[in-house]
N, CA, C, O and CB atoms as a CASP TS submission, in Angstrom:
PFRMAT TS
TARGET T0000
AUTHOR 0000-0000-0000
METHOD Language model
MODEL 1
PARENT N/A
ATOM      1  N   MET     1      17.611 145.507 266.994  1.00  0.00           N
ATOM      2  CA  MET     1      18.775 146.368 266.968  1.00  0.00           C
ATOM      3  C   MET     1      19.523 146.173 265.659  1.00  0.00           C
ATOM      4  O   MET     1      19.472 145.106 265.049  1.00  0.00           O
ATOM      5  CB  MET     1      19.692 146.085 268.168  1.00  0.00           C
ATOM      6  N   LYS     2      20.203 147.203 265.248  1.00  0.00           N
ATOM      7  CA  LYS     2      21.002 147.128 264.035  1.00  0.00           C
ATOM      8  C   LYS     2      22.301 146.376 264.316  1.00  0.00           C
ATOM      9  O   LYS     2      22.811 146.399 265.436  1.00  0.00           O
ATOM     10  CB  LYS     2      21.296 148.541 263.486  1.00  0.00           C
ATOM     11  N   ALA     3      22.821 145.722 263.308  1.00  0.00           N
ATOM     12  CA  ALA     3      24.089 145.012 263.450  1.00  0.00           C
ATOM     13  C   ALA     3      25.152 145.959 263.972  1.00  0.00           C
ATOM     14  O   ALA     3      25.275 147.085 263.491  1.00  0.00           O
ATOM     15  CB  ALA     3      24.528 144.394 262.108  1.00  0.00           C
ATOM     16  N   GLY     4      25.920 145.511 264.950  1.00  0.00           N
ATOM     17  CA  GLY     4      26.973 146.312 265.542  1.00  0.00           C
ATOM     18  C   GLY     4      26.526 147.172 266.703  1.00  0.00           C
ATOM     19  O   GLY     4      27.351 147.814 267.354  1.00  0.00           O
ATOM     20  N   SER     5      25.223 147.194 266.972  1.00  0.00           N
ATOM     21  CA  SER     5      24.699 147.980 268.086  1.00  0.00           C
ATOM     22  C   SER     5      24.857 147.212 269.384  1.00  0.00           C
ATOM     23  O   SER     5      25.139 146.014 269.377  1.00  0.00           O
ATOM     24  CB  SER     5      23.223 148.344 267.855  1.00  0.00           C
ATOM     25  N   CYS     6      24.673 147.909 270.501  1.00  0.00           N
ATOM     26  CA  CYS     6      24.696 147.245 271.797  1.00  0.00           C
ATOM     27  C   CYS     6      23.657 147.896 272.694  1.00  0.00           C
ATOM     28  O   CYS     6      23.174 148.993 272.417  1.00  0.00           O
ATOM     29  CB  CYS     6      26.108 147.314 272.442  1.00  0.00           C
ATOM     30  N   THR     7      23.322 147.204 273.770  1.00  0.00           N
ATOM     31  CA  THR     7      22.352 147.721 274.725  1.00  0.00           C
ATOM     32  C   THR     7      22.853 147.439 276.130  1.00  0.00           C
ATOM     33  O   THR     7      23.614 146.498 276.354  1.00  0.00           O
ATOM     34  CB  THR     7      20.948 147.095 274.499  1.00  0.00           C
ATOM     35  N   PHE     8      22.423 148.252 277.059  1.00  0.00           N
ATOM     36  CA  PHE     8      22.737 148.063 278.468  1.00  0.00           C
ATOM     37  C   PHE     8      21.419 148.072 279.215  1.00  0.00           C
ATOM     38  O   PHE     8      20.553 148.900 278.935  1.00  0.00           O
ATOM     39  CB  PHE     8      23.718 149.171 279.007  1.00  0.00           C
ATOM     40  N   HIS     9      21.258 147.169 280.155  1.00  0.00           N
ATOM     41  CA  HIS     9      20.040 147.153 280.953  1.00  0.00           C
ATOM     42  C   HIS     9      20.292 146.460 282.287  1.00  0.00           C
ATOM     43  O   HIS     9      21.235 145.682 282.435  1.00  0.00           O
ATOM     44  CB  HIS     9      18.902 146.457 280.192  1.00  0.00           C
ATOM     45  N   ASN    10      19.443 146.753 283.233  1.00  0.00           N
ATOM     46  CA  ASN    10      19.479 146.095 284.523  1.00  0.00           C
ATOM     47  C   ASN    10      19.164 144.616 284.311  1.00  0.00           C
ATOM     48  O   ASN    10      18.270 144.281 283.533  1.00  0.00           O
ATOM     49  CB  ASN    10      18.477 146.753 285.523  1.00  0.00           C
ATOM     50  N   GLY    11      19.882 143.736 284.990  1.00  0.00           N
ATOM     51  CA  GLY    11      19.654 142.302 284.846  1.00  0.00           C
ATOM     52  C   GLY    11      18.277 141.850 285.290  1.00  0.00           C
ATOM     53  O   GLY    11      17.856 140.745 284.946  1.00  0.00           O
ATOM     54  N   LEU    12      17.561 142.679 286.049  1.00  0.00           N
ATOM     55  CA  LEU    12      16.210 142.333 286.477  1.00  0.00           C
ATOM     56  C   LEU    12      15.149 142.815 285.486  1.00  0.00           C
ATOM     57  O   LEU    12      13.960 142.556 285.672  1.00  0.00           O
ATOM     58  CB  LEU    12      15.937 142.919 287.849  1.00  0.00           C
ATOM     59  N   THR    13      15.580 143.513 284.438  1.00  0.00           N
ATOM     60  CA  THR    13      14.646 143.993 283.423  1.00  0.00           C
ATOM     61  C   THR    13      14.285 142.849 282.496  1.00  0.00           C
ATOM     62  O   THR    13      15.167 142.171 281.968  1.00  0.00           O
ATOM     63  CB  THR    13      15.246 145.174 282.625  1.00  0.00           C
ATOM     64  N   PHE    14      12.981 142.629 282.291  1.00  0.00           N
ATOM     65  CA  PHE    14      12.544 141.589 281.369  1.00  0.00           C
ATOM     66  C   PHE    14      13.002 141.965 279.968  1.00  0.00           C
ATOM     67  O   PHE    14      12.781 143.088 279.515  1.00  0.00           O
ATOM     68  CB  PHE    14      10.997 141.399 281.420  1.00  0.00           C
ATOM     69  N   HIS    15      13.626 141.040 279.299  1.00  0.00           N
ATOM     70  CA  HIS    15      14.059 141.284 277.931  1.00  0.00           C
ATOM     71  C   HIS    15      14.073 139.956 277.196  1.00  0.00           C
ATOM     72  O   HIS    15      14.139 138.885 277.799  1.00  0.00           O
ATOM     73  CB  HIS    15      15.461 141.966 277.888  1.00  0.00           C
ATOM     74  N   CYS    16      14.008 140.057 275.891  1.00  0.00           N
ATOM     75  CA  CYS    16      13.973 138.827 275.088  1.00  0.00           C
ATOM     76  C   CYS    16      14.585 139.104 273.722  1.00  0.00           C
ATOM     77  O   CYS    16      14.260 140.098 273.072  1.00  0.00           O
ATOM     78  CB  CYS    16      12.513 138.293 274.937  1.00  0.00           C
ATOM     79  N   ALA    17      15.439 138.249 273.315  1.00  0.00           N
ATOM     80  CA  ALA    17      15.988 138.324 271.965  1.00  0.00           C
ATOM     81  C   ALA    17      15.382 137.177 271.174  1.00  0.00           C
ATOM     82  O   ALA    17      15.386 136.031 271.624  1.00  0.00           O
ATOM     83  CB  ALA    17      17.565 138.257 271.967  1.00  0.00           C
ATOM     84  N   GLY    18      14.876 137.481 270.027  1.00  0.00           N
ATOM     85  CA  GLY    18      14.327 136.431 269.163  1.00  0.00           C
ATOM     86  C   GLY    18      15.440 135.532 268.652  1.00  0.00           C
ATOM     87  O   GLY    18      16.618 135.790 268.900  1.00  0.00           O
ATOM     88  N   PRO    19      15.071 134.492 267.946  1.00  0.00           N
ATOM     89  CA  PRO    19      16.071 133.555 267.437  1.00  0.00           C
ATOM     90  C   PRO    19      16.997 134.231 266.421  1.00  0.00           C
ATOM     91  O   PRO    19      16.581 135.128 265.688  1.00  0.00           O
ATOM     92  CB  PRO    19      15.384 132.341 266.798  1.00  0.00           C
ATOM     93  N   ASN    20      18.225 133.796 266.390  1.00  0.00           N
ATOM     94  CA  ASN    20      19.191 134.288 265.402  1.00  0.00           C
ATOM     95  C   ASN    20      18.931 133.545 264.103  1.00  0.00           C
ATOM     96  O   ASN    20      19.278 132.370 263.982  1.00  0.00           O
ATOM     97  CB  ASN    20      20.681 134.090 265.888  1.00  0.00           C
ATOM     98  N   ARG    21      18.337 134.202 263.149  1.00  0.00           N
ATOM     99  CA  ARG    21      17.993 133.570 261.867  1.00  0.00           C
ATOM    100  C   ARG    21      19.064 133.809 260.807  1.00  0.00           C
ATOM    101  O   ARG    21      18.873 133.453 259.644  1.00  0.00           O
ATOM    102  CB  ARG    21      16.649 134.094 261.366  1.00  0.00           C
ATOM    103  N   SER    22      20.176 134.401 261.194  1.00  0.00           N
ATOM    104  CA  SER    22      21.253 134.645 260.240  1.00  0.00           C
ATOM    105  C   SER    22      22.243 133.486 260.274  1.00  0.00           C
ATOM    106  O   SER    22      22.150 132.589 261.113  1.00  0.00           O
ATOM    107  CB  SER    22      21.968 135.983 260.546  1.00  0.00           C
ATOM    108  N   ASP    23      23.188 133.527 259.346  1.00  0.00           N
ATOM    109  CA  ASP    23      24.271 132.539 259.344  1.00  0.00           C
ATOM    110  C   ASP    23      25.416 132.971 260.248  1.00  0.00           C
ATOM    111  O   ASP    23      26.358 132.210 260.473  1.00  0.00           O
ATOM    112  CB  ASP    23      24.787 132.317 257.922  1.00  0.00           C
ATOM    113  N   GLY    24      25.333 134.203 260.769  1.00  0.00           N
ATOM    114  CA  GLY    24      26.393 134.744 261.602  1.00  0.00           C
ATOM    115  C   GLY    24      26.198 134.435 263.070  1.00  0.00           C
ATOM    116  O   GLY    24      25.094 134.116 263.511  1.00  0.00           O
ATOM    117  N   LEU    25      27.272 134.531 263.814  1.00  0.00           N
ATOM    118  CA  LEU    25      27.265 134.294 265.243  1.00  0.00           C
ATOM    119  C   LEU    25      26.712 135.516 265.959  1.00  0.00           C
ATOM    120  O   LEU    25      27.073 136.642 265.617  1.00  0.00           O
ATOM    121  CB  LEU    25      28.678 133.956 265.749  1.00  0.00           C
ATOM    122  N   ARG    26      25.858 135.324 266.930  1.00  0.00           N
ATOM    123  CA  ARG    26      25.385 136.418 267.783  1.00  0.00           C
ATOM    124  C   ARG    26      26.125 136.294 269.100  1.00  0.00           C
ATOM    125  O   ARG    26      25.961 135.319 269.833  1.00  0.00           O
ATOM    126  CB  ARG    26      23.816 136.375 267.992  1.00  0.00           C
ATOM    127  N   GLU    27      26.936 137.292 269.388  1.00  0.00           N
ATOM    128  CA  GLU    27      27.724 137.262 270.605  1.00  0.00           C
ATOM    129  C   GLU    27      27.080 138.124 271.689  1.00  0.00           C
ATOM    130  O   GLU    27      26.390 139.102 271.400  1.00  0.00           O
ATOM    131  CB  GLU    27      29.151 137.734 270.326  1.00  0.00           C
ATOM    132  N   ALA    28      27.321 137.741 272.930  1.00  0.00           N
ATOM    133  CA  ALA    28      26.823 138.507 274.069  1.00  0.00           C
ATOM    134  C   ALA    28      27.910 138.541 275.130  1.00  0.00           C
ATOM    135  O   ALA    28      28.749 137.644 275.213  1.00  0.00           O
ATOM    136  CB  ALA    28      25.501 137.896 274.638  1.00  0.00           C
ATOM    137  N   PHE    29      27.878 139.583 275.932  1.00  0.00           N
ATOM    138  CA  PHE    29      28.834 139.738 277.022  1.00  0.00           C
ATOM    139  C   PHE    29      28.060 140.249 278.213  1.00  0.00           C
ATOM    140  O   PHE    29      27.390 141.277 278.125  1.00  0.00           O
ATOM    141  CB  PHE    29      30.011 140.704 276.643  1.00  0.00           C
ATOM    142  N   ALA    30      28.144 139.552 279.314  1.00  0.00           N
ATOM    143  CA  ALA    30      27.400 139.951 280.511  1.00  0.00           C
ATOM    144  C   ALA    30      28.363 140.227 281.660  1.00  0.00           C
ATOM    145  O   ALA    30      29.327 139.490 281.872  1.00  0.00           O
ATOM    146  CB  ALA    30      26.382 138.858 280.913  1.00  0.00           C
ATOM    147  N   ILE    31      28.089 141.288 282.388  1.00  0.00           N
ATOM    148  CA  ILE    31      28.849 141.625 283.587  1.00  0.00           C
ATOM    149  C   ILE    31      27.853 141.699 284.730  1.00  0.00           C
ATOM    150  O   ILE    31      26.847 142.402 284.638  1.00  0.00           O
ATOM    151  CB  ILE    31      29.647 142.977 283.422  1.00  0.00           C
ATOM    152  N   ILE    32      28.128 140.984 285.795  1.00  0.00           N
ATOM    153  CA  ILE    32      27.260 141.006 286.959  1.00  0.00           C
ATOM    154  C   ILE    32      28.101 141.466 288.149  1.00  0.00           C
ATOM    155  O   ILE    32      29.095 140.832 288.503  1.00  0.00           O
ATOM    156  CB  ILE    32      26.611 139.598 287.219  1.00  0.00           C
ATOM    157  N   TYR    33      27.694 142.555 288.750  1.00  0.00           N
ATOM    158  CA  TYR    33      28.401 143.090 289.901  1.00  0.00           C
ATOM    159  C   TYR    33      27.741 142.596 291.186  1.00  0.00           C
ATOM    160  O   TYR    33      26.515 142.571 291.297  1.00  0.00           O
ATOM    161  CB  TYR    33      28.427 144.635 289.859  1.00  0.00           C
ATOM    162  N   MET    34      28.569 142.203 292.154  1.00  0.00           N
ATOM    163  CA  MET    34      28.072 141.769 293.454  1.00  0.00           C
ATOM    164  C   MET    34      28.916 142.432 294.525  1.00  0.00           C
ATOM    165  O   MET    34      30.112 142.647 294.327  1.00  0.00           O
ATOM    166  CB  MET    34      28.108 140.215 293.593  1.00  0.00           C
ATOM    167  N   PRO    35      28.314 142.757 295.647  1.00  0.00           N
ATOM    168  CA  PRO    35      29.101 143.331 296.738  1.00  0.00           C
ATOM    169  C   PRO    35      30.124 142.320 297.262  1.00  0.00           C
ATOM    170  O   PRO    35      29.880 141.113 297.254  1.00  0.00           O
ATOM    171  CB  PRO    35      28.177 143.794 297.881  1.00  0.00           C
ATOM    172  N   ASP    36      31.268 142.828 297.714  1.00  0.00           N
ATOM    173  CA  ASP    36      32.264 141.971 298.345  1.00  0.00           C
ATOM    174  C   ASP    36      31.620 141.268 299.536  1.00  0.00           C
ATOM    175  O   ASP    36      30.914 141.895 300.326  1.00  0.00           O
ATOM    176  CB  ASP    36      33.513 142.792 298.790  1.00  0.00           C
ATOM    177  N   GLY    37      31.861 139.992 299.659  1.00  0.00           N
ATOM    178  CA  GLY    37      31.296 139.236 300.776  1.00  0.00           C
ATOM    179  C   GLY    37      29.985 138.546 300.435  1.00  0.00           C
ATOM    180  O   GLY    37      29.356 137.954 301.312  1.00  0.00           O
ATOM    181  N   THR    38      29.555 138.611 299.152  1.00  0.00           N
ATOM    182  CA  THR    38      28.315 137.945 298.757  1.00  0.00           C
ATOM    183  C   THR    38      28.411 136.459 299.052  1.00  0.00           C
ATOM    184  O   THR    38      29.444 135.841 298.792  1.00  0.00           O
ATOM    185  CB  THR    38      28.016 138.180 297.263  1.00  0.00           C
ATOM    186  N   THR    39      27.348 135.880 299.590  1.00  0.00           N
ATOM    187  CA  THR    39      27.334 134.459 299.942  1.00  0.00           C
ATOM    188  C   THR    39      26.329 133.696 299.094  1.00  0.00           C
ATOM    189  O   THR    39      25.386 134.267 298.547  1.00  0.00           O
ATOM    190  CB  THR    39      27.012 134.276 301.427  1.00  0.00           C
ATOM    191  N   TYR    40      26.554 132.398 299.000  1.00  0.00           N
ATOM    192  CA  TYR    40      25.676 131.514 298.233  1.00  0.00           C
ATOM    193  C   TYR    40      24.438 131.199 299.066  1.00  0.00           C
ATOM    194  O   TYR    40      24.545 130.806 300.228  1.00  0.00           O
ATOM    195  CB  TYR    40      26.416 130.203 297.823  1.00  0.00           C
ATOM    196  N   SER    41      23.260 131.374 298.461  1.00  0.00           N
ATOM    197  CA  SER    41      22.002 131.151 299.185  1.00  0.00           C
ATOM    198  C   SER    41      21.623 129.679 299.280  1.00  0.00           C
ATOM    199  O   SER    41      20.814 129.303 300.129  1.00  0.00           O
ATOM    200  CB  SER    41      20.884 131.910 298.516  1.00  0.00           C
ATOM    201  N   GLY    42      22.191 128.852 298.427  1.00  0.00           N
ATOM    202  CA  GLY    42      21.822 127.446 298.407  1.00  0.00           C
ATOM    203  C   GLY    42      20.685 127.142 297.450  1.00  0.00           C
ATOM    204  O   GLY    42      20.364 125.976 297.220  1.00  0.00           O
ATOM    205  N   GLN    43      20.069 128.181 296.887  1.00  0.00           N
ATOM    206  CA  GLN    43      18.962 127.978 295.952  1.00  0.00           C
ATOM    207  C   GLN    43      19.492 127.505 294.600  1.00  0.00           C
ATOM    208  O   GLN    43      20.621 127.818 294.221  1.00  0.00           O
ATOM    209  CB  GLN    43      18.145 129.280 295.784  1.00  0.00           C
ATOM    210  N   HIS    44      18.662 126.746 293.876  1.00  0.00           N
ATOM    211  CA  HIS    44      19.029 126.250 292.548  1.00  0.00           C
ATOM    212  C   HIS    44      19.391 127.412 291.635  1.00  0.00           C
ATOM    213  O   HIS    44      18.755 128.464 291.680  1.00  0.00           O
ATOM    214  CB  HIS    44      17.878 125.425 291.934  1.00  0.00           C
ATOM    215  N   HIS    45      20.392 127.225 290.823  1.00  0.00           N
ATOM    216  CA  HIS    45      20.821 128.237 289.856  1.00  0.00           C
ATOM    217  C   HIS    45      21.196 127.517 288.576  1.00  0.00           C
ATOM    218  O   HIS    45      21.604 126.356 288.611  1.00  0.00           O
ATOM    219  CB  HIS    45      22.023 129.093 290.400  1.00  0.00           C
ATOM    220  N   VAL    46      21.061 128.201 287.438  1.00  0.00           N
ATOM    221  CA  VAL    46      21.377 127.592 286.153  1.00  0.00           C
ATOM    222  C   VAL    46      22.865 127.199 286.080  1.00  0.00           C
ATOM    223  O   VAL    46      23.220 126.241 285.393  1.00  0.00           O
ATOM    224  CB  VAL    46      21.021 128.560 285.008  1.00  0.00           C
ATOM    225  N   ARG    47      23.717 127.928 286.776  1.00  0.00           N
ATOM    226  CA  ARG    47      25.125 127.584 286.856  1.00  0.00           C
ATOM    227  C   ARG    47      25.322 126.675 288.066  1.00  0.00           C
ATOM    228  O   ARG    47      24.711 126.905 289.110  1.00  0.00           O
ATOM    229  CB  ARG    47      26.018 128.865 286.955  1.00  0.00           C
ATOM    230  N   SER    48      26.149 125.662 287.948  1.00  0.00           N
ATOM    231  CA  SER    48      26.397 124.736 289.052  1.00  0.00           C
ATOM    232  C   SER    48      27.288 125.393 290.108  1.00  0.00           C
ATOM    233  O   SER    48      28.357 125.917 289.793  1.00  0.00           O
ATOM    234  CB  SER    48      27.049 123.434 288.532  1.00  0.00           C
ATOM    235  N   PHE    49      26.841 125.359 291.346  1.00  0.00           N
ATOM    236  CA  PHE    49      27.630 125.850 292.475  1.00  0.00           C
ATOM    237  C   PHE    49      27.874 124.708 293.448  1.00  0.00           C
ATOM    238  O   PHE    49      27.806 124.901 294.662  1.00  0.00           O
ATOM    239  CB  PHE    49      26.917 127.034 293.185  1.00  0.00           C
ATOM    240  N   ASP    50      28.158 123.518 292.924  1.00  0.00           N
ATOM    241  CA  ASP    50      28.332 122.328 293.749  1.00  0.00           C
ATOM    242  C   ASP    50      29.435 122.467 294.796  1.00  0.00           C
ATOM    243  O   ASP    50      29.393 121.818 295.840  1.00  0.00           O
ATOM    244  CB  ASP    50      28.628 121.153 292.873  1.00  0.00           C
ATOM    245  N   GLU    51      30.419 123.316 294.511  1.00  0.00           N
ATOM    246  CA  GLU    51      31.541 123.458 295.444  1.00  0.00           C
ATOM    247  C   GLU    51      31.206 124.353 296.636  1.00  0.00           C
ATOM    248  O   GLU    51      32.030 124.518 297.536  1.00  0.00           O
ATOM    249  CB  GLU    51      32.746 124.016 294.718  1.00  0.00           C
ATOM    250  N   PHE    52      30.002 124.933 296.649  1.00  0.00           N
ATOM    251  CA  PHE    52      29.592 125.816 297.737  1.00  0.00           C
ATOM    252  C   PHE    52      28.457 125.200 298.545  1.00  0.00           C
ATOM    253  O   PHE    52      27.622 124.464 298.019  1.00  0.00           O
ATOM    254  CB  PHE    52      29.168 127.177 297.188  1.00  0.00           C
ATOM    255  N   SER    53      28.446 125.516 299.814  1.00  0.00           N
ATOM    256  CA  SER    53      27.321 125.193 300.694  1.00  0.00           C
ATOM    257  C   SER    53      26.598 126.492 301.004  1.00  0.00           C
ATOM    258  O   SER    53      27.173 127.574 300.878  1.00  0.00           O
ATOM    259  CB  SER    53      27.797 124.476 302.015  1.00  0.00           C
ATOM    260  N   SER    54      25.364 126.390 301.401  1.00  0.00           N
ATOM    261  CA  SER    54      24.586 127.576 301.742  1.00  0.00           C
ATOM    262  C   SER    54      25.334 128.412 302.782  1.00  0.00           C
ATOM    263  O   SER    54      25.761 127.889 303.812  1.00  0.00           O
ATOM    264  CB  SER    54      23.187 127.178 302.268  1.00  0.00           C
ATOM    265  N   GLY    55      25.489 129.705 302.513  1.00  0.00           N
ATOM    266  CA  GLY    55      26.178 130.605 303.419  1.00  0.00           C
ATOM    267  C   GLY    55      27.637 130.830 303.094  1.00  0.00           C
ATOM    268  O   GLY    55      28.257 131.741 303.642  1.00  0.00           O
ATOM    269  N   ASP    56      28.215 129.994 302.188  1.00  0.00           N
ATOM    270  CA  ASP    56      29.623 130.179 301.811  1.00  0.00           C
ATOM    271  C   ASP    56      29.797 131.465 301.017  1.00  0.00           C
ATOM    272  O   ASP    56      28.948 131.828 300.203  1.00  0.00           O
ATOM    273  CB  ASP    56      30.131 128.976 300.989  1.00  0.00           C
ATOM    274  N   LYS    57      30.918 132.153 301.267  1.00  0.00           N
ATOM    275  CA  LYS    57      31.259 133.349 300.501  1.00  0.00           C
ATOM    276  C   LYS    57      31.634 132.922 299.080  1.00  0.00           C
ATOM    277  O   LYS    57      32.363 131.947 298.895  1.00  0.00           O
ATOM    278  CB  LYS    57      32.430 134.143 301.180  1.00  0.00           C
ATOM    279  N   LEU    58      31.139 133.650 298.081  1.00  0.00           N
ATOM    280  CA  LEU    58      31.460 133.340 296.682  1.00  0.00           C
ATOM    281  C   LEU    58      32.863 133.850 296.385  1.00  0.00           C
ATOM    282  O   LEU    58      33.066 135.030 296.098  1.00  0.00           O
ATOM    283  CB  LEU    58      30.414 133.976 295.699  1.00  0.00           C
ATOM    284  N   GLN    59      33.817 132.943 296.458  1.00  0.00           N
ATOM    285  CA  GLN    59      35.216 133.270 296.185  1.00  0.00           C
ATOM    286  C   GLN    59      35.928 132.008 295.759  1.00  0.00           C
ATOM    287  O   GLN    59      35.443 130.902 296.002  1.00  0.00           O
ATOM    288  CB  GLN    59      35.908 133.905 297.424  1.00  0.00           C
ATOM    289  N   GLY    60      37.061 132.163 295.133  1.00  0.00           N
ATOM    290  CA  GLY    60      37.841 131.018 294.702  1.00  0.00           C
ATOM    291  C   GLY    60      38.008 130.986 293.198  1.00  0.00           C
ATOM    292  O   GLY    60      38.038 132.032 292.551  1.00  0.00           O
ATOM    293  N   ASN    61      38.117 129.791 292.639  1.00  0.00           N
ATOM    294  CA  ASN    61      38.380 129.640 291.202  1.00  0.00           C
ATOM    295  C   ASN    61      37.121 129.361 290.403  1.00  0.00           C
ATOM    296  O   ASN    61      37.197 128.774 289.323  1.00  0.00           O
ATOM    297  CB  ASN    61      39.374 128.530 290.972  1.00  0.00           C
ATOM    298  N   VAL    62      35.971 129.764 290.906  1.00  0.00           N
ATOM    299  CA  VAL    62      34.701 129.520 290.225  1.00  0.00           C
ATOM    300  C   VAL    62      34.632 130.298 288.921  1.00  0.00           C
ATOM    301  O   VAL    62      34.147 129.800 287.906  1.00  0.00           O
ATOM    302  CB  VAL    62      33.523 129.897 291.128  1.00  0.00           C
ATOM    303  N   SER    63      35.116 131.506 288.967  1.00  0.00           N
ATOM    304  CA  SER    63      35.022 132.433 287.845  1.00  0.00           C
ATOM    305  C   SER    63      36.164 133.412 287.988  1.00  0.00           C
ATOM    306  O   SER    63      36.662 133.626 289.093  1.00  0.00           O
ATOM    307  CB  SER    63      33.633 133.168 287.800  1.00  0.00           C
ATOM    308  N   PRO    64      36.587 134.012 286.886  1.00  0.00           N
ATOM    309  CA  PRO    64      37.649 135.020 287.016  1.00  0.00           C
ATOM    310  C   PRO    64      37.211 136.177 287.929  1.00  0.00           C
ATOM    311  O   PRO    64      38.054 136.892 288.470  1.00  0.00           O
ATOM    312  CB  PRO    64      38.040 135.566 285.623  1.00  0.00           C
ATOM    313  N   ASP    65      35.902 136.357 288.098  1.00  0.00           N
ATOM    314  CA  ASP    65      35.392 137.452 288.912  1.00  0.00           C
ATOM    315  C   ASP    65      35.488 137.174 290.405  1.00  0.00           C
ATOM    316  O   ASP    65      35.485 138.111 291.204  1.00  0.00           O
ATOM    317  CB  ASP    65      33.965 137.736 288.545  1.00  0.00           C
ATOM    318  N   PHE    66      35.573 135.906 290.799  1.00  0.00           N
ATOM    319  CA  PHE    66      35.526 135.577 292.227  1.00  0.00           C
ATOM    320  C   PHE    66      36.921 135.492 292.787  1.00  0.00           C
ATOM    321  O   PHE    66      37.093 135.224 293.977  1.00  0.00           O
ATOM    322  CB  PHE    66      34.781 134.261 292.466  1.00  0.00           C
TER
END
């Protein structure tokens, strides 16, 4: 992509960005929408959900979104 461009895609779409070989910062912004009442499955996730048990509703001070 050209500098200053952006892309939108489904989070389940395979995608890959190569390494940033410039001296500049590469910024990203992600938005993930979930239905109200979404619960924690208990499965391992890259983000720590230690404050939740399996079946707990995702709410509280975990993220500004919850």
